[in-house]
TORKOLSE-792178 format. One record per residue (C-alpha): chain; x, y, z. Coordinates in steps of 0.02 Angstrom, whole numbers. Layout:
<pts>
<pt unit="A" east="X" north="Y" up="Z"/>
...
</pts>
This chain:
<pts>
<pt unit="A" east="-1224" north="866" up="923"/>
<pt unit="A" east="-1252" north="684" up="823"/>
<pt unit="A" east="-1317" north="689" up="644"/>
<pt unit="A" east="-1423" north="524" up="567"/>
<pt unit="A" east="-1326" north="465" up="382"/>
<pt unit="A" east="-1448" north="320" up="317"/>
<pt unit="A" east="-1557" north="276" up="492"/>
<pt unit="A" east="-1343" north="263" up="556"/>
<pt unit="A" east="-1320" north="377" up="702"/>
<pt unit="A" east="-1126" north="466" up="714"/>
<pt unit="A" east="-1039" north="598" up="801"/>
<pt unit="A" east="-971" north="698" up="662"/>
<pt unit="A" east="-779" north="762" up="700"/>
<pt unit="A" east="-750" north="921" up="777"/>
<pt unit="A" east="-604" north="1041" up="744"/>
<pt unit="A" east="-519" north="1205" up="797"/>
<pt unit="A" east="-477" north="1313" up="661"/>
<pt unit="A" east="-400" north="1477" up="686"/>
<pt unit="A" east="-485" north="1471" up="871"/>
<pt unit="A" east="-662" north="1437" up="807"/>
<pt unit="A" east="-719" north="1264" up="837"/>
<pt unit="A" east="-816" north="1199" up="699"/>
<pt unit="A" east="-892" north="1020" up="647"/>
<pt unit="A" east="-855" north="929" up="491"/>
<pt unit="A" east="-1042" north="923" up="424"/>
<pt unit="A" east="-1062" north="1117" up="466"/>
<pt unit="A" east="-1081" north="1259" up="341"/>
<pt unit="A" east="-914" north="1340" up="322"/>
<pt unit="A" east="-800" north="1204" up="363"/>
<pt unit="A" east="-722" north="1216" up="166"/>
<pt unit="A" east="-687" north="1387" up="174"/>
<pt unit="A" east="-607" north="1366" up="317"/>
<pt unit="A" east="-481" north="1240" up="288"/>
<pt unit="A" east="-445" north="1367" up="118"/>
<pt unit="A" east="-418" north="1499" up="273"/>
<pt unit="A" east="-306" north="1371" up="348"/>
<pt unit="A" east="-199" north="1333" up="220"/>
<pt unit="A" east="-161" north="1484" up="160"/>
<pt unit="A" east="-117" north="1562" up="342"/>
<pt unit="A" east="-30" north="1385" up="376"/>
<pt unit="A" east="-119" north="1346" up="519"/>
<pt unit="A" east="-134" north="1171" up="624"/>
<pt unit="A" east="-299" north="1138" up="637"/>
<pt unit="A" east="-330" north="1014" up="820"/>
<pt unit="A" east="-444" north="872" up="822"/>
<pt unit="A" east="-568" north="897" up="975"/>
<pt unit="A" east="-573" north="700" up="997"/>
<pt unit="A" east="-469" north="730" up="1158"/>
<pt unit="A" east="-488" north="874" up="1296"/>
<pt unit="A" east="-327" north="925" up="1243"/>
<pt unit="A" east="-335" north="922" up="1050"/>
<pt unit="A" east="-250" north="812" up="939"/>
<pt unit="A" east="-116" north="948" up="800"/>
<pt unit="A" east="-170" north="893" up="626"/>
<pt unit="A" east="-129" north="983" up="449"/>
<pt unit="A" east="-200" north="1045" up="304"/>
<pt unit="A" east="-169" north="969" up="117"/>
<pt unit="A" east="-235" north="1040" up="-44"/>
<pt unit="A" east="-317" north="900" up="-168"/>
<pt unit="A" east="-241" north="878" up="-331"/>
<pt unit="A" east="-303" north="874" up="-491"/>
<pt unit="A" east="-451" north="1013" up="-549"/>
<pt unit="A" east="-545" north="981" up="-389"/>
<pt unit="A" east="-450" north="1123" up="-299"/>
<pt unit="A" east="-506" north="1048" up="-128"/>
<pt unit="A" east="-447" north="1027" up="53"/>
<pt unit="A" east="-415" north="883" up="170"/>
<pt unit="A" east="-389" north="859" up="369"/>
<pt unit="A" east="-238" north="740" up="390"/>
<pt unit="A" east="-156" north="661" up="529"/>
<pt unit="A" east="21" north="719" up="586"/>
<pt unit="A" east="113" north="559" up="559"/>
<pt unit="A" east="129" north="442" up="692"/>
<pt unit="A" east="-7" north="509" up="781"/>
<pt unit="A" east="-158" north="400" up="720"/>
<pt unit="A" east="-149" north="312" up="911"/>
<pt unit="A" east="-165" north="510" up="1026"/>
<pt unit="A" east="-340" north="514" up="940"/>
<pt unit="A" east="-476" north="422" up="1068"/>
<pt unit="A" east="-529" north="263" up="1003"/>
<pt unit="A" east="-677" north="332" up="946"/>
<pt unit="A" east="-628" north="461" up="817"/>
<pt unit="A" east="-638" north="428" up="644"/>
<pt unit="A" east="-441" north="494" up="649"/>
<pt unit="A" east="-401" north="346" up="770"/>
<pt unit="A" east="-275" north="245" up="703"/>
<pt unit="A" east="-177" north="105" up="803"/>
<pt unit="A" east="22" north="146" up="832"/>
<pt unit="A" east="143" north="83" up="679"/>
<pt unit="A" east="202" north="-25" up="787"/>
<pt unit="A" east="20" north="-133" up="782"/>
<pt unit="A" east="60" north="-198" up="617"/>
<pt unit="A" east="194" north="-217" up="486"/>
<pt unit="A" east="161" north="-26" up="439"/>
<pt unit="A" east="300" north="29" up="567"/>
<pt unit="A" east="433" north="-80" up="435"/>
<pt unit="A" east="396" north="24" up="314"/>
<pt unit="A" east="345" north="197" up="380"/>
<pt unit="A" east="466" north="319" up="323"/>
<pt unit="A" east="555" north="227" up="233"/>
<pt unit="A" east="439" north="128" up="84"/>
<pt unit="A" east="339" north="255" up="140"/>
<pt unit="A" east="353" north="441" up="155"/>
<pt unit="A" east="225" north="592" up="162"/>
<pt unit="A" east="249" north="761" up="136"/>
<pt unit="A" east="158" north="869" up="243"/>
<pt unit="A" east="169" north="1038" up="148"/>
<pt unit="A" east="87" north="931" up="2"/>
<pt unit="A" east="-4" north="805" up="68"/>
<pt unit="A" east="66" north="711" up="-58"/>
<pt unit="A" east="128" north="535" up="0"/>
<pt unit="A" east="268" north="444" up="-88"/>
<pt unit="A" east="295" north="240" up="-80"/>
<pt unit="A" east="439" north="165" up="-155"/>
<pt unit="A" east="434" north="-2" up="-234"/>
<pt unit="A" east="482" north="-167" up="-239"/>
<pt unit="A" east="430" north="-228" up="-415"/>
<pt unit="A" east="415" north="-128" up="-571"/>
<pt unit="A" east="275" north="-39" up="-655"/>
<pt unit="A" east="368" north="-52" up="-832"/>
<pt unit="A" east="412" north="-200" up="-935"/>
<pt unit="A" east="567" north="-200" up="-1050"/>
<pt unit="A" east="541" north="-291" up="-1215"/>
<pt unit="A" east="602" north="-467" up="-1242"/>
<pt unit="A" east="690" north="-475" up="-1048"/>
<pt unit="A" east="622" north="-612" up="-959"/>
<pt unit="A" east="599" north="-528" up="-806"/>
<pt unit="A" east="566" north="-658" up="-642"/>
<pt unit="A" east="550" north="-603" up="-464"/>
<pt unit="A" east="481" north="-664" up="-303"/>
<pt unit="A" east="311" north="-707" up="-313"/>
<pt unit="A" east="206" north="-554" up="-253"/>
<pt unit="A" east="386" north="-445" up="-245"/>
<pt unit="A" east="394" north="-547" up="-75"/>
<pt unit="A" east="445" north="-685" up="16"/>
<pt unit="A" east="400" north="-770" up="176"/>
<pt unit="A" east="561" north="-854" up="214"/>
<pt unit="A" east="632" north="-685" up="266"/>
<pt unit="A" east="573" north="-495" up="352"/>
<pt unit="A" east="554" north="-373" up="233"/>
<pt unit="A" east="689" north="-278" up="245"/>
<pt unit="A" east="568" north="-128" up="276"/>
<pt unit="A" east="652" north="-15" up="135"/>
<pt unit="A" east="514" north="-24" up="0"/>
<pt unit="A" east="341" north="-108" up="-28"/>
<pt unit="A" east="313" north="-284" up="-115"/>
<pt unit="A" east="130" north="-330" up="-173"/>
<pt unit="A" east="63" north="-372" up="-21"/>
<pt unit="A" east="143" north="-227" up="49"/>
<pt unit="A" east="72" north="-101" up="-51"/>
<pt unit="A" east="-103" north="-203" up="-34"/>
<pt unit="A" east="-114" north="-210" up="151"/>
<pt unit="A" east="-55" north="-4" up="139"/>
<pt unit="A" east="-201" north="46" up="22"/>
<pt unit="A" east="-330" north="-73" up="131"/>
<pt unit="A" east="-265" north="34" up="290"/>
<pt unit="A" east="-283" north="192" up="214"/>
<pt unit="A" east="-453" north="159" up="136"/>
<pt unit="A" east="-522" north="101" up="307"/>
<pt unit="A" east="-572" north="-42" up="263"/>
<pt unit="A" east="-474" north="-142" up="421"/>
<pt unit="A" east="-600" north="-45" up="550"/>
<pt unit="A" east="-755" north="-128" up="595"/>
<pt unit="A" east="-898" north="-52" up="680"/>
<pt unit="A" east="-1081" north="-145" up="708"/>
<pt unit="A" east="-1152" north="33" up="621"/>
<pt unit="A" east="-1064" north="-44" up="437"/>
<pt unit="A" east="-1161" north="-211" up="446"/>
<pt unit="A" east="-1261" north="-224" up="283"/>
<pt unit="A" east="-1150" north="-69" up="192"/>
<pt unit="A" east="-973" north="-144" up="165"/>
<pt unit="A" east="-1014" north="-202" up="-22"/>
<pt unit="A" east="-859" north="-198" up="-163"/>
<pt unit="A" east="-945" north="-11" up="-223"/>
<pt unit="A" east="-882" north="27" up="-37"/>
<pt unit="A" east="-734" north="-62" up="-86"/>
<pt unit="A" east="-699" north="18" up="-254"/>
<pt unit="A" east="-718" north="200" up="-182"/>
<pt unit="A" east="-605" north="208" up="-38"/>
<pt unit="A" east="-478" north="122" up="-116"/>
<pt unit="A" east="-476" north="243" up="-262"/>
<pt unit="A" east="-496" north="395" up="-84"/>
<pt unit="A" east="-330" north="299" up="-16"/>
<pt unit="A" east="-227" north="315" up="-183"/>
<pt unit="A" east="-259" north="477" up="-233"/>
<pt unit="A" east="-82" north="583" up="-176"/>
<pt unit="A" east="17" north="444" up="-178"/>
<pt unit="A" east="144" north="435" up="-290"/>
<pt unit="A" east="262" north="306" up="-353"/>
<pt unit="A" east="440" north="340" up="-448"/>
<pt unit="A" east="321" north="294" up="-606"/>
<pt unit="A" east="192" north="431" up="-590"/>
<pt unit="A" east="23" north="464" up="-487"/>
<pt unit="A" east="-27" north="256" up="-410"/>
<pt unit="A" east="-220" north="330" up="-480"/>
<pt unit="A" east="-156" north="317" up="-644"/>
<pt unit="A" east="-98" north="172" up="-645"/>
<pt unit="A" east="-224" north="76" up="-531"/>
<pt unit="A" east="-380" north="-26" up="-588"/>
<pt unit="A" east="-509" north="-59" up="-473"/>
<pt unit="A" east="-645" north="-159" up="-571"/>
<pt unit="A" east="-824" north="-77" up="-563"/>
<pt unit="A" east="-994" north="-141" up="-502"/>
<pt unit="A" east="-1035" north="-243" up="-661"/>
<pt unit="A" east="-1213" north="-218" up="-736"/>
<pt unit="A" east="-1286" north="-293" up="-864"/>
<pt unit="A" east="-1384" north="-131" up="-954"/>
<pt unit="A" east="-1252" north="-37" up="-928"/>
<pt unit="A" east="-1108" north="-147" up="-1005"/>
<pt unit="A" east="-1039" north="-71" up="-1150"/>
<pt unit="A" east="-1017" north="99" up="-1037"/>
<pt unit="A" east="-907" north="6" up="-906"/>
<pt unit="A" east="-806" north="-81" up="-1022"/>
<pt unit="A" east="-776" north="59" up="-1126"/>
<pt unit="A" east="-708" north="165" up="-1004"/>
<pt unit="A" east="-600" north="-21" up="-944"/>
<pt unit="A" east="-539" north="11" up="-1082"/>
<pt unit="A" east="-486" north="180" up="-1109"/>
<pt unit="A" east="-407" north="158" up="-925"/>
<pt unit="A" east="-300" north="15" up="-1005"/>
<pt unit="A" east="-251" north="125" up="-1145"/>
<pt unit="A" east="-78" north="170" up="-1064"/>
<pt unit="A" east="-45" north="-26" up="-1040"/>
<pt unit="A" east="-50" north="-67" up="-1234"/>
<pt unit="A" east="120" north="-142" up="-1289"/>
<pt unit="A" east="204" north="-34" up="-1434"/>
<pt unit="A" east="346" north="-87" up="-1529"/>
<pt unit="A" east="511" north="-37" up="-1478"/>
<pt unit="A" east="445" north="32" up="-1297"/>
<pt unit="A" east="461" north="1" up="-1134"/>
<pt unit="A" east="293" north="-117" up="-1065"/>
<pt unit="A" east="181" north="-15" up="-982"/>
<pt unit="A" east="88" north="-113" up="-829"/>
<pt unit="A" east="-60" north="-82" up="-730"/>
<pt unit="A" east="-106" north="-121" up="-558"/>
<pt unit="A" east="-255" north="-224" up="-532"/>
<pt unit="A" east="-333" north="-250" up="-351"/>
<pt unit="A" east="-511" north="-365" up="-393"/>
<pt unit="A" east="-610" north="-506" up="-309"/>
<pt unit="A" east="-561" north="-671" up="-410"/>
<pt unit="A" east="-709" north="-783" up="-445"/>
<pt unit="A" east="-601" north="-940" up="-526"/>
<pt unit="A" east="-424" north="-980" up="-552"/>
<pt unit="A" east="-432" north="-1096" up="-712"/>
<pt unit="A" east="-349" north="-1184" up="-894"/>
<pt unit="A" east="-413" north="-1062" up="-1020"/>
<pt unit="A" east="-398" north="-1151" up="-1209"/>
<pt unit="A" east="-233" north="-1097" up="-1189"/>
<pt unit="A" east="-126" north="-1085" up="-1037"/>
<pt unit="A" east="-217" north="-1007" up="-883"/>
<pt unit="A" east="-337" north="-881" up="-827"/>
<pt unit="A" east="-394" north="-779" up="-692"/>
<pt unit="A" east="-560" north="-738" up="-690"/>
<pt unit="A" east="-622" north="-578" up="-600"/>
<pt unit="A" east="-771" north="-521" up="-522"/>
<pt unit="A" east="-867" north="-366" up="-608"/>
<pt unit="A" east="-755" north="-404" up="-757"/>
<pt unit="A" east="-874" north="-563" up="-839"/>
<pt unit="A" east="-834" north="-523" up="-1027"/>
<pt unit="A" east="-642" north="-529" up="-1010"/>
<pt unit="A" east="-524" north="-654" up="-909"/>
<pt unit="A" east="-339" north="-627" up="-866"/>
<pt unit="A" east="-205" north="-715" up="-949"/>
<pt unit="A" east="-76" north="-800" up="-831"/>
<pt unit="A" east="74" north="-921" up="-885"/>
<pt unit="A" east="109" north="-1085" up="-849"/>
<pt unit="A" east="269" north="-1044" up="-720"/>
<pt unit="A" east="149" north="-906" up="-617"/>
<pt unit="A" east="6" north="-1011" up="-624"/>
<pt unit="A" east="120" north="-1153" up="-530"/>
<pt unit="A" east="184" north="-1030" up="-428"/>
<pt unit="A" east="16" north="-975" up="-357"/>
<pt unit="A" east="-10" north="-1159" up="-304"/>
<pt unit="A" east="172" north="-1143" up="-187"/>
<pt unit="A" east="177" north="-975" up="-130"/>
<pt unit="A" east="0" north="-934" up="-83"/>
<pt unit="A" east="-53" north="-1127" up="-31"/>
<pt unit="A" east="-148" north="-1074" up="128"/>
<pt unit="A" east="-232" north="-932" up="65"/>
<pt unit="A" east="-311" north="-1059" up="-71"/>
<pt unit="A" east="-353" north="-1166" up="35"/>
<pt unit="A" east="-421" north="-1071" up="183"/>
<pt unit="A" east="-529" north="-1001" up="27"/>
<pt unit="A" east="-560" north="-1148" up="-29"/>
<pt unit="A" east="-624" north="-1219" up="115"/>
<pt unit="A" east="-713" north="-1084" up="236"/>
<pt unit="A" east="-872" north="-1010" up="194"/>
<pt unit="A" east="-911" north="-838" up="152"/>
<pt unit="A" east="-719" north="-790" up="114"/>
<pt unit="A" east="-692" north="-684" up="-24"/>
<pt unit="A" east="-501" north="-687" up="-111"/>
<pt unit="A" east="-433" north="-523" up="-154"/>
<pt unit="A" east="-317" north="-508" up="-293"/>
<pt unit="A" east="-172" north="-353" up="-327"/>
<pt unit="A" east="-104" north="-392" up="-503"/>
<pt unit="A" east="47" north="-307" up="-616"/>
<pt unit="A" east="-31" north="-345" up="-777"/>
<pt unit="A" east="21" north="-287" up="-990"/>
<pt unit="A" east="-109" north="-293" up="-1112"/>
<pt unit="A" east="-29" north="-379" up="-1276"/>
<pt unit="A" east="-110" north="-400" up="-1421"/>
<pt unit="A" east="-294" north="-319" up="-1330"/>
<pt unit="A" east="-286" north="-453" up="-1195"/>
<pt unit="A" east="-220" north="-425" up="-1000"/>
<pt unit="A" east="-98" north="-532" up="-975"/>
<pt unit="A" east="-44" north="-541" up="-789"/>
<pt unit="A" east="144" north="-508" up="-719"/>
<pt unit="A" east="139" north="-525" up="-546"/>
<pt unit="A" east="0" north="-573" up="-403"/>
<pt unit="A" east="-27" north="-576" up="-224"/>
<pt unit="A" east="-175" north="-640" up="-139"/>
<pt unit="A" east="-285" north="-602" up="6"/>
<pt unit="A" east="-440" north="-705" up="91"/>
<pt unit="A" east="-550" north="-573" up="162"/>
<pt unit="A" east="-707" north="-622" up="270"/>
<pt unit="A" east="-880" north="-550" up="218"/>
<pt unit="A" east="-855" north="-381" up="306"/>
<pt unit="A" east="-684" north="-350" up="194"/>
<pt unit="A" east="-586" north="-397" up="325"/>
<pt unit="A" east="-413" north="-479" up="289"/>
<pt unit="A" east="-385" north="-649" up="382"/>
<pt unit="A" east="-230" north="-750" up="397"/>
<pt unit="A" east="-300" north="-917" up="454"/>
<pt unit="A" east="-453" north="-1013" up="495"/>
<pt unit="A" east="-435" north="-965" up="703"/>
<pt unit="A" east="-442" north="-775" up="631"/>
<pt unit="A" east="-580" north="-784" up="534"/>
<pt unit="A" east="-655" north="-883" up="689"/>
<pt unit="A" east="-609" north="-732" up="791"/>
<pt unit="A" east="-666" north="-581" up="671"/>
<pt unit="A" east="-822" north="-681" up="691"/>
<pt unit="A" east="-854" north="-678" up="849"/>
<pt unit="A" east="-809" north="-491" up="839"/>
<pt unit="A" east="-942" north="-443" up="690"/>
<pt unit="A" east="-1066" north="-561" up="796"/>
<pt unit="A" east="-1050" north="-476" up="973"/>
<pt unit="A" east="-1071" north="-310" up="896"/>
<pt unit="A" east="-888" north="-244" up="948"/>
<pt unit="A" east="-788" north="-129" up="872"/>
<pt unit="A" east="-614" north="-165" up="791"/>
<pt unit="A" east="-443" north="-144" up="697"/>
<pt unit="A" east="-371" north="-288" up="592"/>
<pt unit="A" east="-199" north="-270" up="610"/>
<pt unit="A" east="-77" north="-342" up="447"/>
<pt unit="A" east="65" north="-413" up="421"/>
<pt unit="A" east="143" north="-282" up="263"/>
<pt unit="A" east="319" north="-385" up="232"/>
<pt unit="A" east="338" north="-453" up="395"/>
<pt unit="A" east="363" north="-646" up="357"/>
<pt unit="A" east="243" north="-756" up="479"/>
<pt unit="A" east="355" north="-790" up="608"/>
<pt unit="A" east="359" north="-619" up="664"/>
<pt unit="A" east="234" north="-533" up="784"/>
<pt unit="A" east="55" north="-450" up="723"/>
<pt unit="A" east="-71" north="-405" up="840"/>
<pt unit="A" east="-240" north="-485" up="758"/>
<pt unit="A" east="-345" north="-324" up="831"/>
<pt unit="A" east="-364" north="-191" up="943"/>
<pt unit="A" east="-531" north="-172" up="1019"/>
<pt unit="A" east="-593" north="41" up="1004"/>
<pt unit="A" east="-753" north="24" up="1103"/>
<pt unit="A" east="-666" north="-8" up="1260"/>
<pt unit="A" east="-658" north="185" up="1356"/>
<pt unit="A" east="-466" north="253" up="1361"/>
<pt unit="A" east="-382" north="101" up="1326"/>
<pt unit="A" east="-361" north="-2" up="1149"/>
<pt unit="A" east="-335" north="-182" up="1209"/>
<pt unit="A" east="-239" north="-292" up="1092"/>
<pt unit="A" east="-287" north="-465" up="1059"/>
<pt unit="A" east="-165" north="-585" up="981"/>
<pt unit="A" east="-180" north="-749" up="937"/>
<pt unit="A" east="-36" north="-859" up="982"/>
<pt unit="A" east="33" north="-937" up="809"/>
<pt unit="A" east="138" north="-1067" up="849"/>
<pt unit="A" east="303" north="-1010" up="728"/>
<pt unit="A" east="299" north="-849" up="838"/>
<pt unit="A" east="426" north="-767" up="933"/>
<pt unit="A" east="322" north="-742" up="1093"/>
<pt unit="A" east="371" north="-856" up="1237"/>
<pt unit="A" east="204" north="-923" up="1242"/>
<pt unit="A" east="245" north="-1047" up="1369"/>
<pt unit="A" east="235" north="-944" up="1517"/>
<pt unit="A" east="77" north="-866" up="1476"/>
<pt unit="A" east="178" north="-689" up="1408"/>
<pt unit="A" east="172" north="-645" up="1237"/>
<pt unit="A" east="301" north="-522" up="1141"/>
<pt unit="A" east="261" north="-339" up="1188"/>
<pt unit="A" east="244" north="-232" up="1052"/>
<pt unit="A" east="225" north="-53" up="1086"/>
<pt unit="A" east="168" north="26" up="1242"/>
<pt unit="A" east="198" north="-121" up="1375"/>
<pt unit="A" east="31" north="-15" up="1468"/>
<pt unit="A" east="-68" north="-86" up="1344"/>
<pt unit="A" east="-176" north="-211" up="1383"/>
<pt unit="A" east="-142" north="-371" up="1282"/>
<pt unit="A" east="-295" north="-521" up="1244"/>
<pt unit="A" east="-209" north="-690" up="1205"/>
<pt unit="A" east="-267" north="-842" up="1128"/>
<pt unit="A" east="-186" north="-1014" up="1109"/>
<pt unit="A" east="-327" north="-1107" up="988"/>
<pt unit="A" east="-196" north="-1249" up="1001"/>
<pt unit="A" east="-237" north="-1294" up="1183"/>
<pt unit="A" east="-395" north="-1197" up="1229"/>
<pt unit="A" east="-562" north="-1144" up="1179"/>
<pt unit="A" east="-572" north="-956" up="1133"/>
<pt unit="A" east="-577" north="-830" up="1303"/>
<pt unit="A" east="-697" north="-721" up="1336"/>
<pt unit="A" east="-637" north="-546" up="1235"/>
<pt unit="A" east="-634" north="-396" up="1380"/>
<pt unit="A" east="-771" north="-302" up="1400"/>
<pt unit="A" east="-868" north="-160" up="1315"/>
<pt unit="A" east="-879" north="10" up="1390"/>
<pt unit="A" east="-988" north="145" up="1328"/>
<pt unit="A" east="-956" north="286" up="1245"/>
<pt unit="A" east="-1007" north="352" up="1077"/>
<pt unit="A" east="-893" north="290" up="938"/>
<pt unit="A" east="-917" north="344" up="731"/>
<pt unit="A" east="-1026" north="252" up="658"/>
<pt unit="A" east="-1031" north="297" up="502"/>
<pt unit="A" east="-913" north="249" up="336"/>
<pt unit="A" east="-838" north="462" up="315"/>
<pt unit="A" east="-762" north="499" up="154"/>
<pt unit="A" east="-561" north="455" up="188"/>
<pt unit="A" east="-528" north="627" up="110"/>
<pt unit="A" east="-589" north="694" up="271"/>
<pt unit="A" east="-465" north="620" up="402"/>
</pts>
């Protein structure tokens, strides 16, 4: 059975719950989840003939609803077209931090995140962490997430790394914001619920300016300095419009927050230019690139001030990119109406092997697409690339320094989901 949402055809997820086959959009689905949770039953996703075991978790807060979630490290067991499909953790930097910096409780559905940057700042104490909490000079130990690692994790969880031609024209900032906030739900750090600390700007509207500003200031109230007490920090994820000199010091101007700049001190401003030179160069030179910023900030004398920051360039489709060649690859994939999942680096350094993407529109396989970097660890002279994970996975290689982009693996027909279903049901 297929349904149509906003003119886009989709195949709903189908589960076996308590011996009964039921679609995610069927009447009684919520009740079936509640019954399965009470009976400690494990639903099975029927995207594969043998089914893939999942589990039911209860939503925190006042909603009291239930969600179906993947069992840890089973995303690759689902069919490539299934909304629950996820590449193997080894395909990206996720494998380095899963189970150590990121741990999930199957009983509650809550995920605990260990961060290598603080969300509090002691009064009078100078804190000068590595910019973004992470340096490309050495690999991460995998025990904690840097700012960049946290941004990559939330981008992955929000499924903003997944692309299908049916998403074209529908992935607006409002969509990005909604998915990020859903992804942050049931995530906890040593400072408490991540969602309470996370600020993702609402789409700006002149007509609703006063109401938007009031909600923003109410959310920021917890980060206002109190004499003699630790300064609580907020997390910002937003699109940067510009980072420029101000009347005093420097400021970051964030889109959808036109009335308020985020102050940046001179030390941080100088570090930005050095640490993120490739990202800033790509942003300045390539057409259609957005710059996403994740930052910790405090509110002193009513003005937000950035404490630490990391930057991530993304395409018009909000797909993260590292260099012009990766952007060229994604432009081609999107232009040829391909379906794929983008691999993220998390806290791996620039020389570590990460697949650029995995195609999800090839029946019974997910070919790995890899752009050859001069500093990566593969044996490129022999035409081979460092194999990650399952050696049976077909690998497509492109060395931009010596060849034009090869033909992509051929698409094979199947019926993938084409609607960005809320992540709470995955």
